[in-house]
N, C-alpha and C positions, 0 to 999 in steps of 0.2 A: 504494500500499500504506500503510495507517494505521501509526502509530507502534506500536501494540499488536501488529499483525501482524508488523512488522519485528523486534521484540523477541522474538516467539515464535519466529520463523524462526532468529534467533540462538541462542536456547535450545535448539532442536532440533539445531542443528550442533554446539553446545558438548556436550550430552549424547551425541550420537552419537560425537564425538571421544572422549570419556571411555570409552564402552563399547568402541569399537574398540581403544583403547590396553590395555584390559584383556583383550579377546578379539577377535583379528583376524577371527574367523568372522563378526562383525557385518556385514562388507562382502562376505561371500561371495555369489555370485550366488543360490544357493538360499535363503539366509536373507533377501536382499533381495527376492526374488520372493514368499516366503511372507508376509513382512512387508507387502508392498504389497498382496497379496491381502486381508489382514486389514484394512488400512487402507480398502480399498475396501468391504469389507462393512460395516464399522461406520460409515465416513463417510457412506454413503447415508442411513441413518436419522438420523445426527447433524445432518446438514443440515436435515431436516425439523423436528427438535427446536428448532433455532435459530429457525425462523419463529414457533413457538408462544411460545418465550422472548421474542421480539421484542414481542409483544403483552402481556407481563407475566404470561403464563400458564405452564402447564407440562404435560407429558404423560407420566404415569407408566405408561401402558399399553403403551408401544411394544414391550417384550419379549413380552408376552403376545399382542399382535396378531401378531407374528412367529412365534410358536408356533402360534396358531390357523390362520392362513392358510398356514402352512408345511405343516400336516397336511392342510388342504383341497387345496392344490396337489398334493401327493404322491398323494393318493387319486384326485383327478381325472385326472392323467395316468397314474399306474401302475396303479390299480385299476379305473377306470371307462373308461379309453381315451379321454378327451377329447383332442382334438388340442391340442398344447401352446400354440400361439398363441391359441387360444380360452381355454384355461386361464389364461394370463397376463392376458388381458383381464378375465377374470371376477375374478381376485385383485386387479387394481388397482381394479375397480368396487367390490369388497367394501371395500377400504381406504378409498375415497372415501366410502362410506356410513357407516363407522365414524367417520371424521372429522367427516362432517356431523352425526351423532348427537352427537358430544362438542360441536361448536360450537353446535348448538341448545340443548342443556341449559344451556350456559354463558351464551348471550346471551338466549334467550327465558324460561328459568326462573330465570335469575340465580344459577345454582349455582356454587361455587368450582371452578375448573379441578382443584384438587388433589383434591378429593372426586370429581368426575366421572371423572377418569382413574384414581384409585385404584380406584373401583368397577369400571371397565373392566378393569384389571389382574387383578382377582379373577375377573370374569365370563368374560373370554375365555379365561383359563387353564382355568377350570372347564369351560367348554364343550368345549375341546380334549380335556381329560382324560376327560370323559364320553363324548364322541363315540368316542374310541378305547378305551374301558374300561380306561384306563391302560396300554394297550399301545403298542408303538412302530410308527408309521407309516412304511413304507419302500416302495421300489420293488421290484417282483417279481424274483427271482433271474433274472440274464441280460438284464433289460430294458436297452435301450440307446436313447438319444435323441441322436444325433450332433449335430444342429443346435443343439438346447437346450444341450447340454453344452459346445459350442464357445463359445456366447454368454455362458454363465455361468461356467463354470470352465476355459474355455480360455485359452490364452495366445498373444500375437503377439510375436514378437522377445523373448520372455522376460518380457513384461509381462502380468500377469493381466488378463482382461477385466472382472473386478470393478472394478479400480482404474480402468480406462478408463471404465467405466460411471459411477463416482463423479465422474471429472473432467468428463464430459459433463453430468451432472446439476448439478455445481457451477457450470459456465459458464452453464447455463440459469438456475439460481436466482440467480446473480450478476447476470444482467440483469434478472430480475424484481424483485430487491430493491433494486438500486442504480441501475437505468436506467429504471424504469417508474413510472407514476403510482401503481399498487398499492403499489409498494415505499415510495414517499413516504408514502402513507396508512398504511401499516404502522408506520413510524417514528413518525408522528404520533399514532397510537392508543396505541402503547406509551408515549410520552413523557407524554401527557395525554389520556385517552379522552374526557373531558367537553368539553375545548377542542376536540378533533377534531370531535366531534359538532356542536358549535355552529358550526363552520367549514363544515358542510355534508358532511362525510366520513360515509358509511354504515358506521359503526363495527361494527356487528353483522356485516355482510357481510364486512368485513376480517377480523374475528376468527375467523368460520366458515371462511373461505378458508384461513387459517393452519393451522387443525386438519385440514382436508382434505388440504393439502399434506403435513403431518407424517404422517398415516396412509397416504397413497398411497406416499410414499417407504418407509415401513415395509413396505408390501405388496411393493414391488419388492425390498426387502432380504430379505423372507421367501422369495421365490423363490430368489434367490442362496444363501441359507444352506441351504435345503432341497436344492439341487443340490450344495452343497459338502460337507454332511454325509451325504447320500444317504438319511438317515432323519430322522425327527422324534420325540423323546420329549417328550410334552407337559408332563411334570411338572418337566422341567429345561431344555428347549430355550428359548433366549432369556432365562433368568433373569439379572436385574439388567442387562440391556441398556440399559434406560432410563438407568442411573447413567452408563454409558459416553457416552451421547448428551449428557446434561446436563453431564458433565465437559468433553466436547469443546467444547460450546457456551460454557460458562463461560471455560474456558481461551482460547478464541478471541475473547474480547471481549464476549460477549452478556451484558449485565447482567440479573440475575434480576428487576430492577425494571421491565425493559422499555425499548424505545425506543433500544437500543444494540446493535451487532453488525455483523460483516460475514462474507460466505460465505468469503472467503479464511482468515479467522480460524479458523472452525469446521473447515475442511479441516486447517489446521495443528495445531489442537487434537486432531483424530483421529490425525494423524501423531505427535505427541508421546505420546499415550497408548499407541499400539502400540509406539512406541520404548521406553517405560518398561517395557511387558510384555516385550519383548525383553530389556531389561537384566535383569529379574528371572530369566529363563530362562537367559541366557548367563552370568550371574555366579553361577549356582547358588543364588539365593535360593529358599527354599521357596514353592511356588505357592499355599500357604495364606495367604501375606502379600499376595496380589494385591489383595484387597479393602481391606486396610489402606492399600496404596499408592494405590488409587482415591480412598478417603475422604480422605487427606491431600492429594491433588491438588485435589479438589473444594474443601476447606476453604481451601487457600492460594489458589485461583483467586478465590473469593468475598472473601476478606480483601484481596487485591490489588485487586479491583474496588472495594471500599468505600474503601480508602486513595486510590485514584486519583480516585474521585468526590469525596471530601473535599478532596483537593488542588485538583481543578479548580474546586470551589465557593469555596474560599478565594482562589484566583487570580482568579475573576470578581469576588468581592466587593472585593478590592484594586484591580482595574482600575476598578470603578465609583467606588470611593472617590476614586482618583486624578482621574478625570473631574470628580467633584463639586468637589474642591479646586480644579481648574484654573478651573472655571466660577465659583467664588466669588472666585478671584484677579483674573479679568477684570472682575467687577463692582465 
């Protein structure tokens, strides 16, 4: 575990202790189960956002992707009678296509990730609203899908399956990012794309893969959210979810400049965000302040990242100067 991850874990424990002392209901089985469910739901796509941020990019379309694919999934299963395993595969494929489109626009057409995904945010939300004619997409009255419901909103020994799914995804993505050649290439592209290209890394392919991973995980999250809410209102479903993902990644040590971050960190970031949301609810703070809390968290995270980077740069410069002085002394 990195020092940043350890520090974040200590912060989570400290915040949890404060909340518990103010309201013991924080550690009640019901509250812990509900919080774990939300951590799983938001952690799924926050991990994907981390891969994109690792390249020095960003994906602002996550919330709209969740809304659009949620509408499509609900209609396929509930309205058109598509078997749910096939519907799941189609949604994941659509997510991969969306991510591929983002990656190609960024690498082939040299467009800024901010612009590409901001346009995606508007386009996907608009398509969802137009497709439903501003109405809510939901399952027919009395419809039941026992196996699908067990996989998505079910619980085993009190642990929500959405949380289990996030842990499984986190383990797989940890191996991809920290134990594979692709992961090393991803770090290299984020650190210095030009140097990575000169060293023989296919930087465009790496960048495209990061956006595909992000959109695929958003597609999986769309299925879980659709089953959790049982209906999708295109105008509001998934609003500002991209901010949760960015905040979790930044809190977890992913630098917005690229080239830094860990999967454990982004999972801990998702935990801290939901803990803060829980704090807002349990302490009776108006829910209208949620976004203020979120904005403050992102700001503090970026400030801390900049200060840490500056400190590390000064430390490296001091070490280099000491080595130079020792070499001069020997001469």
